Backbone as ProteinMPNN parsed JSONL, in Angstrom:
{"seq_chain_A": "MPKASEIKKNMAIEYDGKTWIVRDIERSVPQGRAGGSLYRMRMYDVVTDRKLDETFKDSEILNLADLIRRPVMFSYADGDEYVFMDNEDYTPYSLNKEAIENELLFINDSTEGIQVILVNEAPVALELPTNVELEVIETDPSIKGASATSRNKPAKLSTGAIIQVPEHISTGDRIKVNVEERKFAGRAEK", "coords_chain_A": {"N_chain_A": [[44.464, 11.283, 16.433], [42.694, 12.928, 13.981], [40.757, 16.009, 13.749], [37.631, 16.713, 12.092], [38.008, 19.023, 10.599], [40.648, 18.855, 9.854], [40.915, 16.938, 7.955], [41.83, 15.927, 4.688], [41.486, 15.823, 1.058], [41.55, 12.563, -0.449], [42.384, 11.25, 1.827], [42.188, 8.432, 3.994], [39.609, 7.202, 5.994], [38.213, 5.608, 8.89], [34.929, 4.741, 9.286], [31.801, 4.045, 10.538], [32.375, 1.329, 10.718], [33.689, 0.687, 8.359], [36.175, 1.212, 5.763], [36.894, 4.252, 4.243], [37.578, 6.351, 1.429], [38.183, 9.742, 1.205], [36.885, 11.795, -1.169], [35.945, 14.321, -1.868], [35.489, 17.513, -0.371], [33.392, 19.809, 1.189], [33.181, 22.895, 2.737], [31.128, 24.53, 5.037], [29.616, 27.352, 6.625], [27.195, 27.623, 8.722], [24.628, 30.079, 9.146], [23.721, 31.889, 12.07], [24.478, 30.02, 13.905], [26.186, 29.298, 16.823], [29.522, 29.086, 16.821], [31.24, 26.493, 15.098], [32.277, 25.393, 11.804], [30.816, 23.309, 9.229], [31.612, 20.235, 7.705], [31.137, 18.741, 4.754], [31.523, 15.648, 3.459], [32.325, 13.722, 0.658], [32.53, 10.392, 0.305], [34.067, 7.249, -0.567], [33.598, 3.791, -0.365], [36.268, 1.613, 0.135], [36.21, -1.051, -0.542], [33.707, -1.801, -1.79], [33.232, 0.384, -3.408], [31.093, 2.007, -2.965], [29.245, 5.02, -2.688], [29.162, 7.643, -0.245], [27.727, 10.38, 1.319], [28.492, 12.486, 3.901], [28.098, 14.586, 6.755], [30.126, 16.414, 8.961], [30.845, 17.947, 12.128], [33.211, 20.601, 12.706], [34.89, 20.086, 14.913], [34.617, 17.424, 15.39], [35.954, 14.232, 16.056], [37.765, 12.029, 14.001], [38.657, 8.737, 12.878], [41.656, 7.782, 11.404], [42.264, 5.608, 8.696], [44.226, 2.627, 8.408], [46.654, 2.875, 6.183], [48.814, 2.506, 3.329], [51.323, 4.236, 1.585], [52.813, 4.19, -1.572], [55.536, 4.984, -3.687], [55.072, 5.561, -7.108], [55.113, 5.233, -10.742], [53.522, 6.264, -13.754], [52.62, 3.689, -15.948], [51.159, 2.255, -18.138], [48.067, 2.348, -20.066], [45.26, 0.233, -20.152], [42.596, -0.176, -21.76], [39.981, 0.688, -19.673], [41.514, 0.47, -17.455], [44.232, 1.666, -15.581], [47.641, 1.342, -15.268], [50.103, 1.451, -12.81], [53.499, 1.503, -11.902], [55.402, 0.322, -9.215], [58.012, 2.211, -7.829], [60.093, 1.088, -6.409], [59.96, -1.815, -5.991], [58.851, -2.662, -8.344], [56.215, -3.576, -8.514], [53.117, -3.955, -10.154], [50.327, -1.785, -10.071], [46.932, -1.636, -10.521], [44.418, 0.583, -11.452], [41.044, 1.623, -11.762], [39.67, 3.689, -14.331], [37.496, 5.397, -13.591], [37.876, 5.712, -10.824], [40.127, 7.32, -10.622], [39.714, 9.542, -12.153], [39.815, 12.438, -11.877], [42.501, 12.833, -11.176], [43.85, 11.937, -13.432], [43.859, 14.052, -15.205], [46.148, 15.404, -14.688], [48.363, 13.862, -15.087], [51.105, 12.593, -16.864], [53.451, 10.792, -18.986], [55.88, 11.557, -17.856], [55.419, 12.49, -15.292], [56.399, 12.999, -12.003], [56.613, 11.92, -8.539], [54.222, 10.723, -7.886], [52.007, 8.888, -5.811], [50.665, 5.753, -4.893], [47.834, 4.799, -3.06], [47.382, 2.356, -0.715], [45.11, 0.103, 0.733], [44.726, -2.516, 2.849], [46.493, -3.955, 1.167], [45.419, -3.474, -1.356], [45.159, -1.326, -4.19], [43.685, 1.855, -3.928], [43.527, 4.584, -4.443], [45.082, 7.546, -5.904], [47.752, 9.751, -5.095], [48.81, 12.884, -5.854], [51.707, 14.987, -6.536], [52.115, 18.337, -5.156], [52.548, 20.299, -7.16], [52.612, 19.956, -10.709], [54.358, 19.563, -13.836], [53.355, 20.571, -16.987], [52.635, 20.696, -20.535], [51.494, 23.413, -22.519], [49.153, 23.016, -24.961], [47.305, 24.29, -26.487], [46.206, 27.535, -26.821], [45.104, 30.961, -26.826], [46.925, 33.322, -28.848], [49.912, 34.755, -27.413], [50.04, 37.978, -25.908], [51.862, 40.713, -26.875], [53.866, 42.442, -24.6], [52.251, 41.885, -22.456], [51.783, 41.523, -19.004], [52.719, 39.49, -16.155], [50.785, 39.803, -14.275], [48.477, 40.473, -15.476], [45.281, 40.015, -17.171], [43.657, 36.742, -17.374], [43.573, 33.787, -19.505], [41.998, 30.956, -21.114], [43.689, 27.778, -21.268], [44.581, 24.832, -22.946], [45.918, 21.84, -21.786], [48.525, 19.319, -22.21], [47.46, 16.982, -21.196], [44.783, 17.214, -21.488], [43.428, 18.716, -19.655], [41.921, 21.867, -18.818], [42.898, 25.017, -17.917], [43.123, 28.292, -16.387], [45.408, 30.697, -17.553], [48.027, 33.229, -17.398], [48.112, 36.011, -19.752], [50.592, 36.173, -21.074], [51.521, 33.621, -21.54], [52.108, 31.108, -23.968], [51.238, 28.791, -26.678], [52.939, 25.703, -26.482], [54.566, 26.335, -24.35], [55.98, 25.215, -21.23], [54.438, 24.69, -18.174], [53.918, 25.112, -14.594], [51.483, 23.521, -12.622], [49.226, 23.901, -10.003], [47.926, 21.211, -8.473], [45.849, 20.657, -6.583], [44.371, 23.05, -6.43], [43.948, 23.469, -9.082], [45.214, 25.427, -10.647], [47.265, 27.821, -12.39], [50.707, 27.88, -11.675], [53.074, 29.016, -12.292], [55.875, 29.348, -14.612], [57.553, 26.485, -15.942], [60.87, 25.345, -15.174], [63.394, 25.273, -17.623]], "CA_chain_A": [[43.244, 11.245, 15.636], [42.415, 14.294, 13.534], [39.402, 16.56, 13.735], [37.067, 16.765, 10.733], [38.576, 20.176, 9.902], [42.014, 18.534, 9.433], [40.859, 15.903, 6.921], [42.066, 16.427, 3.336], [41.102, 14.902, -0.015], [42.302, 11.323, -0.614], [42.71, 10.598, 3.089], [41.338, 7.276, 4.286], [39.112, 7.215, 7.366], [37.338, 4.522, 9.303], [33.654, 5.304, 9.69], [30.698, 3.082, 10.484], [32.91, -0.022, 10.566], [34.262, 0.482, 7.031], [37.239, 2.135, 5.369], [36.427, 5.151, 3.192], [38.494, 7.348, 0.868], [37.508, 11.034, 1.061], [37.135, 12.288, -2.53], [35.589, 15.728, -1.999], [35.12, 18.14, 0.903], [32.804, 21.148, 1.106], [33.09, 23.525, 4.049], [30.077, 25.538, 5.117], [29.463, 28.004, 7.921], [25.778, 27.963, 8.85], [24.323, 31.345, 9.809], [22.921, 31.789, 13.287], [24.997, 28.997, 14.811], [27.342, 29.704, 17.595], [30.593, 28.118, 16.68], [32.034, 26.081, 13.971], [31.942, 25.041, 10.439], [30.421, 21.941, 8.919], [32.373, 19.667, 6.599], [30.392, 17.699, 4.035], [32.525, 14.835, 2.781], [31.902, 12.659, -0.253], [33.464, 9.302, 0.561], [33.828, 6.01, -1.292], [34.028, 2.573, 0.309], [37.415, 1.08, -0.602], [35.931, -2.414, -0.981], [32.565, -1.884, -2.714], [33.185, 1.625, -4.17], [29.811, 2.66, -2.706], [29.397, 6.433, -2.336], [28.481, 8.105, 0.96], [27.892, 11.794, 1.665], [28.301, 12.618, 5.341], [28.479, 15.896, 7.262], [30.751, 16.364, 10.278], [31.194, 19.223, 12.749], [34.654, 20.803, 12.579], [35.632, 19.553, 16.049], [34.365, 15.993, 15.501], [37.167, 13.435, 15.906], [37.628, 10.909, 13.069], [39.757, 7.771, 12.894], [42.317, 7.549, 10.123], [42.409, 4.181, 8.38], [45.595, 2.184, 8.232], [46.938, 2.775, 4.757], [50.222, 2.558, 2.93], [51.587, 5.003, 0.367], [53.973, 3.683, -2.294], [55.883, 5.808, -4.843], [54.849, 4.862, -8.374], [55.109, 6.023, -11.963], [52.536, 5.784, -14.714], [53.208, 2.713, -16.857], [50.369, 2.193, -19.367], [46.615, 2.229, -19.935], [44.707, -0.938, -20.821], [41.153, 0.075, -21.725], [39.627, 1.553, -18.554], [42.445, 0.215, -16.358], [45.497, 2.375, -15.664], [48.62, 0.58, -14.505], [51.203, 2.225, -12.244], [54.563, 0.609, -11.475], [56.087, 0.708, -7.981], [59.369, 2.675, -8.129], [61.108, 0.339, -5.677], [59.955, -3.261, -6.235], [58.239, -2.858, -9.663], [54.887, -4.181, -8.436], [52.131, -3.178, -10.907], [49.056, -1.489, -9.395], [45.932, -1.314, -11.528], [43.306, 1.392, -10.95], [40.005, 1.886, -12.75], [39.621, 5.079, -14.799], [36.524, 6.167, -12.799], [38.409, 5.992, -9.486], [41.202, 8.316, -10.675], [39.362, 10.449, -13.25], [40.315, 13.796, -11.642], [43.963, 12.819, -11.15], [44.372, 11.696, -14.785], [44.016, 15.337, -15.89], [47.44, 15.998, -14.341], [49.389, 12.82, -15.171], [51.612, 12.166, -18.165], [54.516, 9.795, -18.855], [57.031, 12.049, -17.101], [55.018, 13.023, -13.989], [57.101, 12.39, -10.873], [56.056, 12.201, -7.219], [52.903, 10.091, -7.712], [51.955, 7.799, -4.839], [49.437, 4.967, -4.873], [47.39, 4.56, -1.693], [46.967, 0.961, -0.551], [44.394, -0.294, 1.942], [44.708, -3.981, 2.835], [47.269, -4.388, 0.0], [44.721, -3.177, -2.614], [45.241, 0.092, -4.555], [42.367, 2.495, -3.862], [43.553, 5.983, -4.892], [46.379, 8.135, -6.22], [48.056, 11.037, -4.492], [49.724, 13.583, -6.757], [52.481, 16.051, -5.893], [51.421, 19.624, -5.108], [52.654, 20.908, -8.487], [53.102, 19.125, -11.811], [54.737, 20.334, -15.021], [52.642, 20.129, -18.181], [52.816, 21.554, -21.697], [50.316, 24.069, -23.087], [49.06, 22.605, -26.37], [46.4, 25.166, -27.224], [45.74, 28.745, -26.142], [45.137, 32.136, -27.696], [48.297, 33.843, -28.957], [50.317, 35.637, -26.315], [49.945, 39.4, -26.258], [53.147, 41.366, -26.635], [53.816, 43.44, -23.538], [51.373, 41.456, -21.367], [52.548, 41.239, -17.786], [52.292, 38.271, -15.44], [49.661, 40.109, -13.395], [47.316, 40.913, -16.25], [44.139, 39.092, -17.259], [43.908, 35.337, -17.694], [42.903, 33.205, -20.659], [42.006, 29.497, -20.976], [44.732, 27.042, -21.981], [44.422, 23.38, -22.917], [47.199, 21.211, -21.485], [48.809, 18.071, -22.923], [46.652, 15.896, -20.628], [43.37, 17.493, -21.754], [42.912, 19.656, -18.652], [41.85, 23.269, -19.227], [43.043, 25.916, -16.773], [43.346, 29.7, -16.715], [46.819, 31.089, -17.496], [48.235, 34.641, -17.75], [48.134, 36.284, -21.196], [51.925, 36.046, -21.668], [51.791, 32.207, -21.813], [51.713, 30.759, -25.334], [51.253, 27.374, -27.038], [54.276, 25.121, -26.446], [55.219, 26.617, -23.069], [55.801, 24.259, -20.126], [54.031, 25.442, -16.987], [53.625, 24.37, -13.365], [50.067, 23.595, -12.272], [48.876, 23.449, -8.657], [46.95, 20.153, -8.711], [44.688, 20.757, -5.702], [43.572, 24.23, -6.785], [43.808, 23.47, -10.542], [45.572, 26.781, -11.055], [48.594, 28.131, -12.889], [51.615, 28.143, -10.55], [54.33, 29.559, -12.792], [56.541, 28.665, -15.727], [58.455, 25.396, -15.559], [62.248, 25.585, -15.548], [63.718, 24.543, -18.87]], "C_chain_A": [[42.854, 12.68, 15.269], [40.951, 14.697, 13.701], [38.927, 16.589, 12.287], [37.68, 17.914, 9.93], [39.989, 19.912, 9.373], [42.065, 17.478, 8.327], [41.028, 16.552, 5.549], [41.6, 15.384, 2.314], [42.081, 13.744, -0.1], [42.824, 10.728, 0.691], [41.743, 9.44, 3.281], [40.921, 7.345, 5.747], [38.285, 5.963, 7.626], [36.069, 5.16, 9.845], [32.599, 4.225, 9.532], [31.196, 1.66, 10.178], [33.534, -0.319, 9.216], [35.377, 1.494, 6.787], [36.768, 2.924, 4.154], [37.562, 6.05, 2.728], [37.686, 8.629, 0.668], [37.879, 11.612, -0.296], [36.869, 13.786, -2.675], [35.152, 16.262, -0.646], [34.562, 19.526, 0.616], [32.659, 21.688, 2.519], [31.968, 24.55, 4.016], [30.007, 26.081, 6.541], [28.009, 28.427, 8.039], [25.579, 29.279, 9.607], [23.516, 31.08, 11.069], [23.381, 30.704, 14.238], [26.166, 29.567, 15.57], [28.424, 28.66, 17.363], [30.94, 27.769, 15.264], [31.399, 25.759, 12.649], [31.464, 23.601, 10.346], [31.214, 21.487, 7.699], [31.582, 18.528, 5.993], [31.403, 16.937, 3.183], [31.862, 13.793, 1.897], [32.97, 11.577, -0.154], [33.06, 8.072, -0.243], [34.398, 4.844, -0.508], [35.146, 1.942, -0.513], [37.158, -0.333, -1.129], [34.85, -2.433, -2.06], [32.464, -0.689, -3.653], [31.843, 2.34, -4.043], [30.063, 4.082, -2.213], [28.61, 6.748, -1.073], [28.774, 9.586, 1.148], [27.555, 11.938, 3.135], [28.776, 13.995, 5.778], [28.992, 15.763, 8.691], [30.947, 17.781, 10.796], [32.707, 19.347, 12.744], [35.458, 20.186, 13.712], [35.441, 18.048, 16.247], [35.647, 15.213, 15.201], [36.887, 12.237, 14.996], [38.851, 10.006, 13.164], [40.342, 7.632, 11.504], [42.458, 6.052, 9.92], [43.893, 3.875, 8.195], [45.857, 1.999, 6.743], [48.417, 2.944, 4.497], [50.313, 3.377, 1.649], [52.868, 4.465, -0.268], [54.267, 4.604, -3.479], [55.765, 4.995, -6.134], [55.057, 5.816, -9.542], [54.097, 5.411, -12.921], [53.23, 4.851, -15.7], [52.446, 2.669, -18.182], [48.89, 2.105, -19.042], [46.169, 1.021, -20.74], [43.191, -0.811, -20.751], [40.835, 1.073, -20.626], [40.52, 1.338, -17.335], [43.757, 0.959, -16.612], [46.475, 1.678, -14.731], [49.78, 1.497, -14.105], [52.217, 1.243, -11.674], [55.244, 1.179, -10.237], [57.536, 1.072, -8.317], [60.447, 1.824, -7.48], [61.119, -1.145, -6.015], [59.238, -3.651, -7.533], [56.912, -3.619, -9.637], [53.922, -3.341, -9.26], [50.847, -2.998, -10.084], [48.076, -1.009, -10.443], [44.765, -0.562, -10.879], [42.326, 1.67, -12.079], [39.96, 3.371, -13.069], [38.675, 5.931, -13.956], [37.082, 6.581, -11.443], [39.438, 7.117, -9.496], [40.972, 9.357, -11.77], [39.949, 11.855, -13.073], [41.835, 13.868, -11.673], [44.553, 12.661, -12.548], [44.581, 12.985, -15.567], [45.396, 15.96, -15.649], [48.58, 14.987, -14.383], [49.787, 12.607, -16.63], [52.771, 11.198, -17.928], [55.679, 10.25, -17.978], [56.672, 12.605, -15.716], [55.724, 12.259, -12.869], [56.396, 12.737, -9.574], [54.674, 11.621, -6.997], [53.025, 8.996, -6.654], [50.625, 7.083, -4.967], [49.116, 4.724, -3.399], [46.827, 3.148, -1.622], [46.239, 0.787, 0.773], [44.23, -1.805, 1.85], [45.335, -4.525, 1.561], [46.599, -4.086, -1.348], [44.836, -1.68, -2.927], [43.839, 0.712, -4.59], [42.362, 3.93, -4.389], [44.979, 6.387, -5.247], [46.529, 9.442, -5.465], [49.12, 11.687, -5.363], [50.559, 14.591, -5.978], [51.691, 17.36, -5.937], [51.395, 20.287, -6.476], [53.154, 19.889, -9.502], [53.442, 20.041, -12.98], [54.06, 19.732, -16.239], [52.862, 21.133, -19.305], [51.48, 22.137, -22.143], [50.255, 23.671, -24.554], [48.127, 23.49, -27.183], [45.97, 26.33, -26.342], [45.777, 29.887, -27.152], [46.575, 32.648, -27.768], [48.629, 34.765, -27.789], [50.294, 37.078, -26.817], [51.259, 40.073, -25.893], [52.98, 42.447, -25.573], [52.894, 43.06, -22.403], [52.232, 41.118, -20.154], [51.972, 40.004, -17.097], [51.077, 38.541, -14.563], [48.422, 40.543, -14.152], [46.233, 39.842, -16.278], [44.568, 37.681, -17.613], [43.15, 34.921, -18.939], [42.94, 31.682, -20.485], [43.136, 28.875, -21.801], [44.463, 25.556, -21.832], [45.809, 22.766, -22.746], [47.329, 19.869, -22.2], [47.985, 16.889, -22.414], [45.161, 16.083, -20.9], [42.74, 18.45, -20.759], [42.901, 21.068, -19.232], [41.916, 24.119, -17.971], [43.234, 27.339, -17.283], [44.829, 30.022, -16.537], [46.935, 32.58, -17.817], [48.383, 34.804, -19.264], [49.501, 36.095, -21.835], [52.318, 34.595, -21.97], [51.306, 31.872, -23.225], [51.805, 29.247, -25.555], [52.693, 26.873, -27.076], [55.025, 25.384, -25.157], [54.973, 25.479, -22.082], [55.514, 25.076, -18.877], [53.886, 24.508, -15.788], [52.153, 24.588, -13.046], [49.901, 23.102, -10.847], [47.712, 22.484, -8.807], [45.685, 20.345, -7.87], [43.781, 21.919, -6.094], [43.281, 24.304, -8.278], [44.097, 24.855, -11.117], [47.005, 26.821, -11.556], [49.495, 28.477, -11.705], [52.972, 28.648, -11.016], [54.856, 28.785, -13.993], [57.425, 27.55, -15.173], [59.869, 25.773, -15.959], [62.581, 24.731, -16.753], [64.798, 23.531, -18.637]], "O_chain_A": [[42.705, 13.535, 16.142], [40.05, 13.861, 13.781], [39.735, 16.499, 11.363], [37.853, 17.797, 8.717], [40.48, 20.665, 8.531], [43.142, 17.161, 7.822], [40.441, 17.6, 5.276], [41.354, 14.227, 2.653], [43.277, 13.904, 0.14], [43.626, 9.795, 0.663], [40.616, 9.47, 2.787], [41.756, 7.524, 6.633], [37.737, 5.35, 6.709], [36.115, 6.004, 10.74], [32.525, 3.568, 8.493], [30.534, 0.894, 9.478], [33.881, -1.468, 8.945], [35.506, 2.49, 7.499], [36.305, 2.353, 3.167], [38.404, 6.462, 3.525], [36.629, 8.607, 0.037], [39.05, 11.89, -0.555], [37.49, 14.45, -3.506], [34.521, 15.55, 0.135], [35.171, 20.318, -0.103], [32.089, 21.032, 3.391], [31.869, 25.343, 3.079], [30.293, 25.384, 7.514], [27.623, 29.473, 7.516], [26.276, 29.555, 10.583], [22.717, 30.145, 11.117], [22.75, 30.48, 15.271], [27.027, 30.24, 15.004], [28.243, 27.485, 17.68], [30.937, 28.606, 14.362], [30.189, 25.845, 12.435], [31.675, 22.792, 11.249], [31.455, 22.266, 6.776], [31.377, 17.488, 6.62], [32.05, 17.506, 2.304], [30.959, 13.076, 2.326], [34.138, 11.796, -0.474], [31.888, 7.87, -0.558], [35.536, 4.893, -0.041], [34.998, 1.755, -1.72], [37.824, -0.767, -2.068], [35.049, -3.015, -3.126], [31.688, -0.731, -4.608], [31.486, 3.167, -4.883], [30.976, 4.323, -1.423], [27.532, 6.199, -0.848], [29.933, 10.0, 1.138], [26.467, 11.561, 3.571], [29.749, 14.517, 5.234], [28.382, 15.092, 9.524], [31.185, 18.707, 10.021], [33.417, 18.342, 12.774], [36.606, 19.796, 13.499], [36.026, 17.46, 17.156], [36.339, 15.492, 14.222], [35.905, 11.52, 15.185], [39.947, 10.461, 13.492], [39.617, 7.393, 10.538], [42.738, 5.314, 10.864], [44.694, 4.751, 7.872], [45.337, 1.072, 6.123], [49.165, 3.455, 5.33], [49.49, 3.232, 0.745], [53.884, 4.303, 0.409], [53.346, 4.972, -4.207], [56.29, 3.886, -6.234], [55.163, 7.03, -9.367], [53.848, 4.205, -12.902], [54.296, 5.173, -16.225], [53.001, 3.001, -19.229], [48.501, 1.827, -17.907], [46.63, 0.802, -21.86], [42.569, -1.28, -19.799], [41.356, 2.188, -20.635], [40.306, 1.959, -16.294], [44.321, 0.895, -17.705], [46.181, 1.451, -13.558], [50.353, 2.209, -14.93], [51.84, 0.26, -11.036], [55.617, 2.351, -10.201], [58.213, 0.319, -9.016], [61.592, 1.824, -7.933], [62.183, -1.694, -6.301], [59.039, -4.837, -7.796], [56.531, -4.236, -10.631], [53.894, -2.121, -9.096], [50.35, -3.948, -9.479], [48.368, -0.066, -11.179], [44.199, -1.015, -9.884], [42.729, 1.921, -13.214], [40.181, 4.211, -12.196], [39.006, 7.072, -13.632], [36.795, 7.677, -10.962], [39.609, 7.802, -8.487], [41.919, 9.976, -12.255], [40.52, 12.406, -14.014], [42.4, 14.854, -12.146], [45.631, 13.185, -12.828], [45.391, 13.019, -16.494], [45.773, 16.923, -16.319], [49.638, 15.213, -13.795], [48.938, 12.461, -17.51], [53.041, 10.825, -16.786], [56.389, 9.417, -17.415], [57.545, 13.141, -15.033], [55.654, 11.032, -12.798], [55.667, 13.727, -9.503], [54.007, 11.979, -6.026], [54.018, 8.27, -6.607], [49.582, 7.716, -5.129], [50.012, 4.475, -2.592], [45.915, 2.789, -2.367], [46.696, 1.266, 1.811], [43.662, -2.314, 0.884], [44.795, -5.439, 0.939], [47.166, -4.415, -2.39], [44.636, -0.849, -2.041], [42.923, 0.163, -5.204], [41.303, 4.446, -4.747], [45.943, 5.684, -4.943], [45.552, 10.152, -5.227], [50.191, 11.121, -5.585], [50.172, 15.008, -4.886], [50.712, 17.473, -6.673], [50.355, 20.78, -6.912], [54.012, 19.062, -9.194], [52.902, 21.14, -13.107], [54.173, 18.533, -16.495], [53.231, 22.282, -19.058], [50.461, 21.446, -22.146], [51.184, 23.948, -25.314], [48.144, 23.455, -28.414], [45.435, 26.132, -25.252], [46.409, 29.781, -28.203], [47.357, 32.427, -26.843], [47.765, 35.457, -27.25], [50.503, 37.345, -28.0], [51.709, 40.01, -24.748], [52.062, 43.265, -25.644], [52.753, 43.833, -21.456], [53.287, 40.496, -20.283], [50.878, 39.543, -17.424], [50.401, 37.599, -14.148], [47.427, 40.938, -13.545], [46.269, 38.884, -15.506], [45.681, 37.448, -18.083], [42.217, 35.594, -19.376], [43.812, 31.165, -19.787], [43.492, 29.365, -22.873], [44.157, 25.074, -20.742], [46.751, 23.116, -23.458], [46.35, 19.347, -22.733], [47.827, 15.897, -23.126], [44.36, 15.205, -20.577], [41.637, 18.945, -20.988], [43.762, 21.424, -20.037], [41.095, 23.967, -17.067], [43.478, 27.555, -18.47], [45.436, 29.678, -15.523], [46.037, 33.143, -18.443], [48.734, 33.857, -19.968], [49.571, 35.875, -23.044], [53.352, 34.363, -22.598], [50.226, 32.3, -23.632], [52.369, 28.519, -24.738], [53.568, 27.535, -27.634], [56.027, 24.722, -24.887], [53.911, 24.855, -22.086], [56.234, 26.021, -18.554], [53.751, 23.293, -15.935], [51.636, 25.697, -13.181], [50.371, 22.017, -10.504], [46.625, 22.885, -9.222], [44.574, 20.212, -8.384], [42.557, 21.782, -6.089], [42.457, 25.113, -8.705], [43.35, 25.381, -11.942], [47.838, 25.986, -11.203], [49.114, 29.262, -10.837], [53.918, 28.703, -10.231], [54.35, 27.718, -14.341], [57.972, 27.661, -14.076], [60.065, 26.447, -16.97], [62.104, 23.603, -16.883], [65.198, 22.829, -19.566]]}, "name": "protein", "num_of_chains": 1, "seq": "MPKASEIKKNMAIEYDGKTWIVRDIERSVPQGRAGGSLYRMRMYDVVTDRKLDETFKDSEILNLADLIRRPVMFSYADGDEYVFMDNEDYTPYSLNKEAIENELLFINDSTEGIQVILVNEAPVALELPTNVELEVIETDPSIKGASATSRNKPAKLSTGAIIQVPEHISTGDRIKVNVEERKFAGRAEK"}
């Protein structure tokens, strides 16, 4: 059983007799306290989708919920429902746009390494790989002689996400993006 400090986004925990998916975590270190950090977690009930904000001490022990991860690929969108197909048995999993809004910024037809998280056989969340490859569709022109360590500029990606990229990146380039940090992680291999 992990401590609160070991919990990551999209993990499922059992709390107060229910199963919750952790969507966001904020760490704070209160002044004047001897000891540890506090972790404020925004969680959603997997059954009712009710939101709960709860704060835990870093050493507090939490129970992980019993969940299953299945490798999937994006299949199609039907209104506000996004359908993902299981890579092994072709089972379709449907997720509402609101539940996966942040993940959709980093998913296209060719994204590999996506996993759907199932609790009691029902899809509740997506887990993306650490890095995804996306195309830059709009950015300021690259500056000749700009180095990889120079200033950054905003770039719009093929999925609609906007991230900061080095000045030497230009429209049409394929780049790697760190999903968790939403940062440029290098050029994609051709």
